[in-house]
N, C-alpha and C positions, 0 to 999 in steps of 0.2 A: 389457472396458473401452470406454467410449464415447469418441468424438472429444473431447467436452467434458472428460472426465476426463483424457484424454491431455494436452491442452493446459493444463489446470489444474495438473497435476503439473509441467509446465515452468514455470509461473508460481510454483509453490511452490519450485522450485529457485532461482529468482531471489530469492524472499523469504529463503531460507536464506543467500544471499550478503549480504543486508542484515544479517541476524542476526549473521553472522560478523564484521562490522565494527561491531557494537553499535548498529546502526540498528534501528528498528522493522521487523520482518520483513514487508514488503509487497512482492509481486512481480507483474509484469505481462508478458504476451506478447501480441503482435498477429499475427494469422494472416491471410494473403492467399492465396487459391487453394490452400488446404490446406497451406500452408507458413508456418513462423514467419519473419516478416521483421524483427521487432524485439523486443527484450527490455529490461526495465528493473526496477530495484529501488530502494527508498527510499535516498536519499543526502543527506537534509536536513542532518544534523549534519556529515557529511564535507565537503560543499560549502559549509556555512554559508549555505544558500540555501533559502528558503521554497518555491521552485518545484521543488525536486529530488525530486518525488514519482515513484514507479514509473511511473504512467500517463503523466505529462508527458514523462519521459525516453524511454519507449517510443514515444510519439506523435512526438516529434522525430525519432527514428531511422526510424520507419516512413515519415514524410513524405519523408525523404531517399531511401529505397529506392524509393518510389512516384514521387517527383518532383513531388509536389503536396501541398498542405496538406489537401486533401480525402481522407479515408480511407474512401470510400464503399463499397468492396467488402471491407472488413476486419472481423474479429471481434476484440474485446479480451477477454482473460482476465485477471482480477485477483483476488488472494487476499482483498482487503478492499473492501467497498463504497466507491466513490469519494466523496471529500469535495466540497464545493461548487465549489472551483476545478477539480478534475479532471473533475467531471460537466459543468461548463460547457465545458471544453475538448473533451470527448467530443462534446457537441452541436455545437460549432463545427466540429469535424473531420468531422462527419456520419458517425460510425461507426454502422453500422446495428444491430449486435448486441453486447451486453456480457454476459459470463458472469462471475458473481461467486461467490467461495467463501463468505466469511463476511460477514454484514451488520454494520453499524456503527451501533448505536442512539444513539450520542452525536454523530456528525457525518456520517452517511451521507446521500447525496443521490440514491439510486436506489430510494427507498421508505421508508427508516427515519425520518429527520427531515423530509426533503423528497423530492420525486421530480422532480428537474431533468431526468433523462433521458427522461421521458415527459410533460413539460408541453405541453399542446396548443397553447398560445399561441406556442411557438417554431416556427421553420421546419423543425426536424428533431426527431424522436423516435426513440429506440432501442428495440429489443426487448431486454428484460432477463430473463436466466435467473439464478436465485439458488440457492444451496445446493449447488453442484457441489463435491464434496469439502469441504463446509462444516465438518464436524466436525474434519477434519485442519487446515484453514486456521485455524479458531478456536482449536484447541489450540496451534498454533504461536505465535499471538499471546499467548494466556493464559500459556503457559510462559515466553515472553520476559519479560512483565511480572512474573511471579512471581519469576523469577531476578533481575530488575532491583531489585525491592523487597528481596530478600535481600542483594544486593550493597550497596545503599544503607545498609541496617541494619548490615552488617558494617563498612563504611567509617566510619559514625558511631561505632560502638563502638571502632574502632581510633583514631579521632581523640580520643575521650574518654580512652582509655588513655594516650595520648602527651602529653596536656595536663599541665602541672605542677600538682600538687595544691596547693590553698590550705591554708595552715597554720592559718588562723583567727586569726593574730596580725598585728600591724602591722609586724613585723620588728624591734622594739626589744628 
């Protein structure tokens, strides 16, 4: 097992925590000097906060550990390609290397839709590694959404069964 796989497995453990609370299973760890200094998982619904993405939570924790907003000597491991907000925060934090499990063709900003992490006009670009445990990360997300669709269908069916039936008459 490579170092990248080792740390991606830790990010996947974080994603599982999100899944356990019915959040989209996205997890992140930040490594400094070969040690995990911060962990985060998606908590948008729990916190009712758009900003509660795994990456943002982990960056906040890492900044407290490092004692600076600059995370220049850190590597981020994240199970899903960062969105525009998170990619922008990664650039602002000057994280030099980002390791991604699964790409996000609908909202990813590390090469899928945009490539914010490697935009030459910015004062910082990150080295991006993709596909580390990609199948496992992708399957975790696919499975979550498959189960969510089943649950929604079941709830809809249960609601229909508990609705009073219309008799077809006006009640007279």
